[in-house]
C-alpha positions as CSV (number, residue, x, y, z in Angstrom):
1,M,37.1,117.1,102.5
2,E,39.1,117.1,105.7
3,K,38.7,114.4,108.2
4,R,37.5,115.9,111.5
5,Q,38.8,114.9,114.9
6,R,36.9,111.9,116.1
7,G,34.8,112.6,119.2
8,N,34.6,109.4,121.2
9,R,35.3,105.8,120.1
10,W,31.8,104.5,120.8
11,H,30.0,107.1,118.6
12,P,32.4,108.2,115.9
13,E,29.3,109.1,113.7
14,L,28.8,112.1,115.8
15,C,31.7,113.8,114.1
16,L,30.4,113.1,110.5
17,D,27.8,115.4,109.1
18,L,25.2,115.0,106.4
19,E,26.7,117.9,104.5
20,D,29.9,115.8,104.0
21,V,28.0,112.7,103.0
22,K,25.2,114.0,100.7
23,P,27.2,115.4,97.8
24,L,29.1,112.1,97.6
25,W,25.9,110.1,97.8
26,E,24.4,112.1,95.0
27,E,27.5,111.6,93.0
28,G,26.6,107.9,93.1
29,L,29.2,106.5,95.5
30,S,28.3,103.6,97.7
31,T,28.4,104.0,101.5
32,R,31.6,102.0,101.6
33,Q,33.2,104.3,99.0
34,I,32.0,107.4,100.9
35,G,33.4,106.0,104.1
36,E,36.8,105.3,102.5
37,R,37.0,108.9,101.2
38,L,36.0,110.4,104.5
39,G,38.0,108.1,106.7
40,Y,35.0,106.3,108.3
41,S,33.5,102.8,108.0
42,G,30.7,102.2,105.5
43,T,28.5,101.2,108.4
44,I,28.7,104.6,110.0
45,V,28.0,106.3,106.7
46,H,25.1,103.9,106.2
47,R,23.6,104.8,109.6
48,I,23.8,108.6,108.8
49,C,22.2,108.1,105.4
50,K,19.4,105.9,106.8
51,K,18.8,108.4,109.6
52,N,18.5,111.2,107.1
53,G,16.3,109.4,104.5
54,L,19.0,108.7,101.9
55,I,18.1,105.2,101.0
56,R,18.9,103.2,97.8
57,S,17.1,100.0,96.7
58,Q,18.9,96.7,97.2
59,R,19.4,96.4,93.4
60,D,21.0,99.9,93.1
61,A,23.2,99.1,96.1
62,A,24.3,95.8,94.6
63,I,25.2,97.5,91.4
64,L,27.3,100.1,93.3
65,R,29.1,97.3,95.2
66,Q,30.3,95.7,91.9
67,P,33.8,96.6,90.8
68,P,34.1,98.8,87.7
69,T,33.6,96.9,84.4
70,S,36.6,94.6,84.1
71,K,38.7,94.3,81.0
72,H,39.7,90.8,82.0
73,W,38.4,88.0,79.7
74,R,37.1,85.8,82.5
75,S,34.6,88.3,83.8
76,S,33.5,89.1,80.3
77,R,33.1,85.4,79.6
78,Q,30.5,85.1,82.4
79,S,28.4,88.0,81.0
80,A,28.7,86.6,77.4
81,R,27.5,83.2,78.5
82,K,24.6,84.8,80.4
83,K,23.5,86.8,77.4
84,V,23.5,83.8,75.1
85,E,21.6,81.8,77.8
86,A,19.0,84.5,78.0
87,F,18.7,84.6,74.2
88,L,18.3,80.8,73.9
89,G,16.1,80.5,77.0
90,R,18.2,77.7,78.5
91,K,21.4,77.1,80.4
92,L,24.5,76.3,78.3
93,M,26.1,73.0,78.8
94,R,29.7,72.9,80.0
95,Q,31.1,71.9,76.6
96,E,29.2,74.7,74.8
97,H,31.5,77.8,74.4
98,V,30.6,81.3,73.5
99,H,32.8,82.9,70.9
100,H,33.2,86.7,70.2
101,R,33.2,87.0,66.4
102,D,35.2,90.3,66.4
103,H,37.6,88.8,69.1
104,D,36.8,91.8,71.4
105,F,35.7,90.1,74.6
106,T,34.2,93.3,76.0
107,N,31.7,93.5,73.1
108,N,28.9,91.3,74.4
109,D,26.3,92.3,71.8
110,I,24.2,89.2,70.8
111,D,25.1,89.8,67.1
112,N,28.8,89.4,68.0
113,L,28.4,86.2,70.0
114,E,28.2,82.7,68.6
115,M,28.0,79.3,70.3
116,L,30.6,76.7,69.4
117,N,31.5,73.3,70.9
118,A,34.8,73.2,72.8
119,S,36.8,71.5,70.0
120,E,35.6,74.0,67.3
121,H,36.4,76.9,69.6
122,A,39.9,75.6,70.4
123,K,40.6,75.0,66.7
124,L,39.4,78.5,65.9
125,H,41.7,80.2,68.4
126,H,44.6,77.7,68.3
127,P,44.8,76.3,64.8
128,L,48.4,75.0,65.3
129,L,47.2,72.8,68.2
130,S,44.7,70.7,66.1
131,K,45.8,67.1,66.2
132,R,45.6,66.2,62.5
133,V,47.1,68.0,59.5
134,E,46.8,67.4,55.8
135,Q,49.8,65.7,54.2
136,I,50.4,64.7,50.5
137,C,51.6,61.1,50.1
138,S,55.1,61.0,48.6
139,V,54.3,57.8,46.6
140,C,50.8,58.2,45.2
141,G,50.1,61.9,45.6
142,N,46.9,61.5,47.5
143,T,46.1,63.8,50.5
144,F,45.7,62.2,53.9
145,L,45.5,63.3,57.5
146,R,48.4,62.6,59.8
147,L,48.9,63.3,63.4
148,R,50.8,66.6,63.9
149,N,53.5,65.0,66.0
150,R,54.3,62.2,63.4
151,K,56.3,64.3,61.0
152,N,58.1,61.2,59.5
153,R,54.8,59.9,58.2
154,T,55.0,60.7,54.5
155,R,52.9,57.9,53.0
156,C,49.2,57.5,53.2
157,S,48.7,53.7,53.6
158,A,50.4,50.3,54.0
159,P,50.6,49.6,50.2
160,C,52.4,52.9,49.8
161,W,54.8,52.1,52.6
162,R,55.7,48.8,50.9
163,K,56.6,50.6,47.7
164,K,60.1,52.0,47.4
């Protein structure tokens, strides 16, 4: 649609017709999106729509104002938390994390979501960052847990350290 010559700067809506706006409105575009396409402000388009009886509910308008579904994990994290909160009937605490079982953060089906505490969730996604690893004692052969950053620790206890 071609942008028409603007009439006067105080009433630019006089140059915009309902025939230009209605097809875009029925397509589901918001007044702001229609205004961007036609080269007018969303306010002017809203005035024309209101004057001609094209009115959406506040809920529908709010949905249209939202950006398209994001593929970013942060926006999906919010909706996943809201789904689990609604399912449990309470707010999640800060240390409660929501994990996607299939690792697809856009799949927010309740069967795909599980609640974990922060440390369990970190261990699940970053197993190499866990602080303790299993080690076999070089003296007695028992298994013990050592801190990951202490690679020189090869013996399980003080008695094994005393043995040569």
